[in-house]
C-alpha positions in Angstrom: 3.2 -0.2 5.2 4.6 -1.1 1.7 8.3 -2.1 2.3 9.6 -5.7 2.3 11.2 -7.3 5.4 14.6 -6.0 6.5 15.0 -3.0 4.2 13.2 0.0 3.2 12.0 -0.4 -0.5 9.5 0.2 -3.1 6.2 -2.0 -2.2 5.9 -4.4 -5.1 7.7 -7.5 -3.9 5.6 -8.0 -0.7 2.4 -7.2 -2.7 2.9 -9.2 -5.9 -0.2 -10.7 -7.6 -1.2 -14.3 -7.5 -0.9 -16.6 -10.3 -3.5 -16.3 -13.1 -5.6 -19.4 -12.1 -5.4 -18.2 -8.6 -6.8 -14.8 -9.2 -9.3 -15.8 -11.6 -11.3 -17.2 -8.8 -12.5 -13.7 -7.7 -14.4 -11.1 -9.4 -12.4 -8.0 -10.7 -13.3 -4.5 -9.5 -11.4 -1.8 -11.6 -11.2 1.9 -11.2 -14.7 3.2 -11.9 -16.6 0.0 -10.6 -19.4 1.4 -8.3 -18.4 -1.1 -5.6 -15.3 0.9 -5.1 -17.0 3.8 -2.7 -14.4 6.5 -1.9 -17.0 9.1 -0.9 -16.5 8.1 2.8 -12.7 8.5 2.8 -12.1 11.4 5.1 -8.8 13.5 5.9 -6.6 12.0 8.7 -3.3 11.9 10.1 -1.7 8.7 11.4 1.5 7.3 12.9 2.7 3.6 12.9 5.5 2.0 14.8 7.3 -0.3 12.4 8.8 -3.6 14.2 10.8 -6.4 12.5 10.1 -9.8 14.0 12.7 -12.3 13.3 12.3 -16.0 13.0 14.9 -16.4 15.8 12.9 -14.6 18.0 14.6 -11.1 18.0 12.3 -8.1 17.8 13.7 -4.8 16.6 11.8 -1.5 16.6 12.8 -0.1 13.0 11.3 3.3 13.0 8.0 5.2 12.3 5.8 5.6 9.3 3.4 8.5 9.0 0.2 8.8 6.7 -1.4 12.0 5.9 -4.7 12.5 3.7 -6.0 15.7 2.5 -8.1 17.2 -0.4 -6.1 18.9 -3.2 -7.3 20.7 -6.2 -5.6 19.9 -9.7 -6.7 21.8 -12.9 -9.8 23.0 -10.9 -10.9 19.4 -10.0 -11.1 18.3 -6.5 -9.0 15.2 -5.6 -7.5 13.5 -2.5 -3.8 13.4 -1.7 -1.9 11.0 0.5 1.6 11.0 1.4 3.3 8.1 3.5 6.8 8.7 4.9 8.9 6.2 6.7 12.2 6.8 8.7 14.3 3.9 9.8 17.5 2.8 11.7 19.4 0.5 9.9 22.5 -1.5 11.5 24.4 -3.9 9.4 26.6 -6.4 11.2 29.9 -4.8 12.2 29.0 -1.3 11.0 27.7 1.8 12.9 24.0 2.5 12.6 22.7 4.6 9.8 19.2 6.0 8.9 17.2 5.4 5.8 13.9 6.9 4.6 11.3 6.4 2.0 7.9 8.0 0.7 5.1 7.5 -1.3 2.7 10.3 -2.6 -0.7 9.7 -4.4 -3.3 11.8 -6.0 -6.6 10.1 -6.8 -10.4 10.8 -7.3 -12.0 11.0 -4.0 -15.1 9.0 -5.1 -13.7 6.1 -7.4 -10.1 6.2 -6.1 -8.9 6.1 -9.7 -5.5 7.3 -9.7 -4.1 10.6 -11.3 -0.4 10.7 -10.0 1.8 8.5 -8.0 5.5 8.8 -6.7 7.7 6.3 -4.8 11.3 7.4 -3.8 13.9 6.5 -1.1 17.1 7.8 0.4 19.0 5.2 -1.7 18.2 7.1 -4.7 15.5 4.9 -6.4 12.5 6.7 -7.8 9.2 6.0 -9.7 6.7 8.2 -10.9 3.5 7.3 -12.6 0.9 9.5 -14.3 -2.6 7.9 -15.1 -4.7 9.1 -18.0 -7.6 6.5 -18.0 -6.0 3.5 -19.4 -2.8 5.1 -20.4 -0.2 5.0 -17.9 3.4 6.8 -18.1 5.8 5.4 -15.8 9.4 6.9 -15.0 11.9 5.0 -13.0 15.5 5.5 -11.9 17.6 3.1 -9.9 20.6 4.5 -7.8 23.2 5.7 -10.1 21.4 5.0 -13.3 19.6 7.1 -16.2 16.0 7.6 -15.9 13.9 5.4 -18.0 10.2 5.9 -19.1 7.6 3.5 -20.4 3.9 3.9 -21.6 1.4 1.2 -21.5 -2.4 1.1 -22.1 -4.0 -1.4 -19.9 -6.9 -3.4 -20.7 -9.0 -2.1 -18.1 -8.8 1.0 -15.7 -6.3 0.2 -13.0 -5.7 1.4 -9.4 -2.1 2.6 -8.1 -2.2 -0.6 -6.0 1.7 -0.9 -5.8 2.2 2.6 -5.1 0.9 3.1 -1.6 -2.7 2.8 -2.0 -3.5 -0.6 -0.8 -5.2 0.3 2.6 -7.5 3.1 1.3 -8.7 0.8 -1.5 -9.4 -1.8 1.0 -11.3 0.6 3.2 -13.5 1.7 0.4 -14.7 -1.8 -0.6 -18.0 -3.4 0.8 -15.9 -5.6 3.2 -17.6 -8.6 4.9 -16.3 -12.0 5.9 -16.0 -14.0 2.8 -15.7 -11.1 0.5 -13.0 -11.5 -2.3 -12.1 -9.5 -5.1 -9.2 -8.9 -7.5 -7.9 -5.4 -7.9 -5.8 -4.3 -11.1 -2.7 -2.6 -10.7 0.1 -1.6 -13.0 3.2 -4.0 -12.6 6.5 -3.6 -14.1 5.2 -3.3 -17.5 1.5 -4.0 -17.9 -1.7 -4.7 -15.9 -1.6 -7.3 -13.1 -4.3 -8.4 -10.6 -4.0 -9.0 -7.0 -6.7 -10.9 -5.2 -7.8 -9.8 -1.7 -10.0 -11.9 0.7 -11.8 -10.8 4.1 -11.1 -13.6 6.5 -12.6 -12.2 9.8 -13.4 -9.5 12.2 -10.9 -8.7 15.0 -10.4 -6.2 18.0 -6.9 -4.5 17.6 -5.0 -1.6 19.5 -5.6 1.6 17.6 -3.0 3.7 19.5 -4.9 7.1 20.8 -8.1 5.8 19.7 -7.9 2.6 22.1 -9.2 -0.6 20.7 -11.4 -0.8 17.3 -13.1 -3.5 15.6 -11.4 -4.2 12.3 -11.8 -6.3 9.2 -8.8 -8.6 8.5 -7.8 -8.6 4.8 -5.3 -11.1 3.4 -3.5 -10.2 0.2 -2.2 -12.8 -2.3 -2.2 -16.6 -2.3 -2.0 -18.4 1.1 0.1 -18.1 3.0 -0.7 -14.4 2.5 2.2 -12.0 1.8 0.4 -9.4 3.7 -2.3 -8.9 6.0 -4.3 -5.8 6.7 -6.5 -4.7 9.7 -9.0 -2.2 8.2 -11.5 0.2 9.8 -14.3 1.9 8.2 -13.5 5.0 10.3 -10.1 7.1 9.6 -7.2 6.5 9.9 -8.5 3.1 8.3 -5.2 1.0 8.4 -4.9 0.2 12.2 -2.4 -2.6 11.5 -0.5 -4.3 8.8 1.9 -7.4 8.5 4.2 -8.1 5.5 5.7 -11.5 5.6 9.3 -12.5 4.4 11.7 -15.2 4.4 13.5 -13.8 7.6 10.3 -13.2 9.6 7.7 -10.5 9.1 7.4 -6.7 9.5 4.4 -5.1 11.4 3.1 -1.4 11.3 1.0 -0.8 14.4 -0.8 2.5 14.9 0.4 4.4 17.7 -1.3 7.9 17.2 
C-alpha cells in the first residue's frame, strides 16, 4: 500500500519525512536498535482490495494488491523476503480502460529488519534497485525511456528500506503502545531522511477471512497524516492502510 492517490507509483511521495524540527521531537530507531524486534515476523500471504475515495463522493474499486513473506537464504545466511504486487484498472476520461501493475521486493534481516536488497518497478517502465551494505547504499534508478543512473551514499547511521515497501513490517516489529513515537531513518532521493510515526489508538477493524481484529492505529508524518496504518501483532500484520492525497484518499483493506 505504497502508491500515491489516483495512480500506481513508487511510494516515496505519500510517505515523505516530516520537517527536521517536527521529526526531532521523537527518538530515532535505526537498523540495529534492539527496540526493532523482527523475530516475531512470520511467513504469510495477504490480499488487499485497493479503493479510491474521491472528495466528490465517488468510490472506485481500483484493483488488488498481494503481499507474500517467506524465508530466503543468501550466501548461506537466513533472511526474510517480501514481495508486494498490485494490479489496477485505469480509466482516463474519454479513453478505454487499461491495466497497470507495480511491485516491490525486499530482502531483509529477520531479527533487526536491516535491509539487504530492495526493488520497485511498474508497468510504466520505471525502476529502482537498492543494495545495502551497512551504511553504504547503492541505488540504481531508471525512468521510462531514460538511461539507468546509479548513486552511492554512506548514511550517518544504518537506515531501513522505509520508502521501498517495508513500512508495515517495520511498524509491526516495534513495541507499539498508545502514545509511542519514533523516527525511522530511510534512504531518500540522495541521502538519509527520517519519518516520524506515532501510535494514536487501538481499534477493531475487519480483517477479511480472519473476521474482526484489534489493531494499533499508526499515523505517519506530520498532521494531517499522509498515511495511516492499522497494525496487528499477528500475521499478516497490515490489516488496513490509507494514503491521503489532494483528490481524496486511497485505502488498502484486507480481504483474505
